[in-house]
C-alpha positions in Angstrom: 4.6 143.6 -85.5 0.7 144.6 -85.1 -1.9 142.3 -86.5 -5.0 143.8 -87.7 -7.7 141.7 -88.8 -11.6 141.9 -89.3 -14.6 140.0 -87.7 -18.3 139.9 -87.5 -19.2 139.8 -84.1 -20.8 141.3 -81.0 -18.3 143.6 -79.8 -19.3 143.2 -76.0 -18.2 139.5 -76.5 -14.7 140.1 -77.0 -12.0 139.2 -74.9 -9.6 141.9 -75.5 -7.8 144.4 -73.2 -10.0 147.1 -74.6 -12.9 147.7 -76.6 -13.5 150.9 -78.4 -17.3 152.5 -77.8 -18.6 154.7 -80.7 -19.9 157.2 -78.2 -22.0 160.2 -78.2 -20.3 163.5 -76.5 -22.1 163.1 -73.1 -20.5 159.3 -72.5 -23.8 158.3 -71.1 -25.1 155.8 -73.7 -27.2 156.1 -76.7 -28.1 154.1 -79.7 -26.6 151.2 -81.6 -22.9 150.0 -80.5 -23.0 152.8 -77.4 -26.2 151.5 -76.0 -25.3 147.8 -76.4 -22.0 148.4 -74.7 -23.6 150.2 -71.9 -26.2 147.7 -71.5 -23.8 144.8 -71.3 -21.0 146.7 -69.2 -23.9 147.4 -66.3 -24.6 150.7 -64.1 -20.8 151.0 -63.1 -19.9 152.1 -66.6 -22.5 154.6 -66.6 -21.3 156.2 -63.0 -17.8 156.4 -64.3 -18.8 157.9 -67.5 -20.5 160.4 -65.4 -17.4 161.6 -63.9 -15.7 161.9 -67.1 -17.3 165.2 -68.3 -18.3 164.1 -71.7 -15.6 163.9 -74.6 -15.3 165.8 -77.7 -15.3 164.4 -81.3 -11.9 162.8 -82.3 -10.8 162.6 -78.7 -10.9 159.4 -76.4 -11.3 158.6 -72.9 -11.0 154.9 -71.0 -12.9 153.5 -68.6 -13.0 150.1 -66.9 -14.8 147.3 -68.5 -17.2 146.2 -65.8 -19.2 143.2 -66.6 -17.9 142.8 -69.9 -15.1 140.3 -70.9 -13.0 143.5 -72.2 -11.2 144.9 -69.0 -11.5 148.7 -70.6 -13.7 150.6 -72.8 -12.2 153.4 -74.8 -14.9 155.8 -75.5 -14.6 158.1 -78.6 -16.7 160.4 -80.2 -16.9 160.3 -84.1 -18.0 162.5 -86.4 -21.4 163.3 -87.7 -21.1 163.2 -92.0 -22.3 166.5 -93.2 -21.4 165.5 -96.9 -17.5 165.3 -96.3 -16.6 169.1 -96.3 -16.4 169.5 -92.7 -13.3 167.6 -91.7 -15.3 164.5 -91.0 -12.5 162.3 -92.4 -9.7 164.0 -90.0 -12.1 163.7 -87.2 -12.6 160.0 -87.8 -8.9 159.5 -88.2 -8.4 161.0 -84.9 -10.7 158.5 -83.1 -8.8 155.8 -84.0 -5.3 157.6 -83.2 -6.1 158.7 -79.9 -8.0 155.4 -79.0 -4.5 153.5 -80.1 -2.3 156.1 -78.2 -4.6 155.8 -75.0 -4.5 152.0 -75.0 -0.8 151.8 -75.7 -0.2 154.4 -72.7 -2.1 152.2 -70.4 0.2 149.3 -71.3 -2.8 147.7 -73.2 -1.9 145.2 -76.1 -5.0 144.1 -77.8 -8.0 146.5 -79.0 -11.4 146.0 -80.9 -13.1 148.8 -82.9 -16.4 149.0 -84.1 -17.2 150.7 -87.3 -17.3 154.3 -85.8 -19.8 156.9 -87.0 -21.3 154.5 -89.8 -24.7 154.1 -88.0 -26.8 156.8 -86.9 -23.8 159.3 -87.6 -24.3 158.4 -91.4 -20.4 158.2 -92.3 -20.3 156.1 -95.7 -19.0 152.7 -94.9 -16.6 152.6 -97.8 -14.8 155.4 -96.9 -14.9 154.6 -93.0 -13.4 151.7 -93.5 -10.5 153.2 -95.4 -9.9 155.9 -92.7 -10.2 153.5 -90.1 -7.5 151.0 -91.6 -5.3 154.1 -92.7 -5.3 155.7 -89.1 -4.9 152.5 -87.2 -1.6 151.5 -89.4 -0.1 154.8 -88.8 -0.9 154.9 -85.2 0.3 151.3 -84.2 3.5 152.3 -86.3 4.1 154.8 -83.3 2.5 152.3 -80.8 4.1 149.3 -81.5 3.1 147.6 -78.1 -0.2 147.2 -79.4 -0.3 143.6 -80.8 -3.6 143.4 -82.2 -6.2 145.3 -83.5 -9.6 143.9 -84.3 -12.4 145.7 -86.6 -15.5 144.4 -85.1 -18.1 144.7 -88.1 -21.9 144.7 -87.4 -22.9 143.2 -90.8 -21.6 141.2 -93.8 -21.1 144.1 -95.9 -19.0 146.0 -93.3 -16.8 142.9 -92.7 -16.4 142.4 -96.5 -15.0 145.8 -96.9 -12.6 145.6 -94.1 -11.4 142.2 -95.3 -10.9 143.5 -98.8 -9.0 146.5 -97.6 -6.8 144.6 -95.2 -6.1 142.0 -97.9 -5.0 144.8 -100.1 -2.4 145.9 -97.9 
């Protein structure tokens, strides 16, 4: 059975099989967690990402972890919030589902996610937490080889949201 938990930490410090990068479509680095992951991993991550040809929203691609404690980085592109009537929830759910499937397909067992799309992309934090937990629970049921999923929160507010929702399950 997969253990889901939340923590407030710097995702680049987590010693897991894969951390998930809330990337932009180019996969070449950007602001927020994307920039932090690229900075911590070093130039090798950028070079490998150049070879991937970008990534569509909701999809996921994997690279090595380079200088990170995590051995892999799963890059996924979350939706830009446009009011909620443009399929944003489904695209966000796809980020979690596709990332879990990719990790399982490569024999990985531990995965850490940031709060995808809640920063620059503007997805409401409480709705994003609901989508993340629901989609992740469904994905790990399909991929029981995933032993642990960590929701790595940037703020105390995000941590409270995730802990409340995980405790209610």
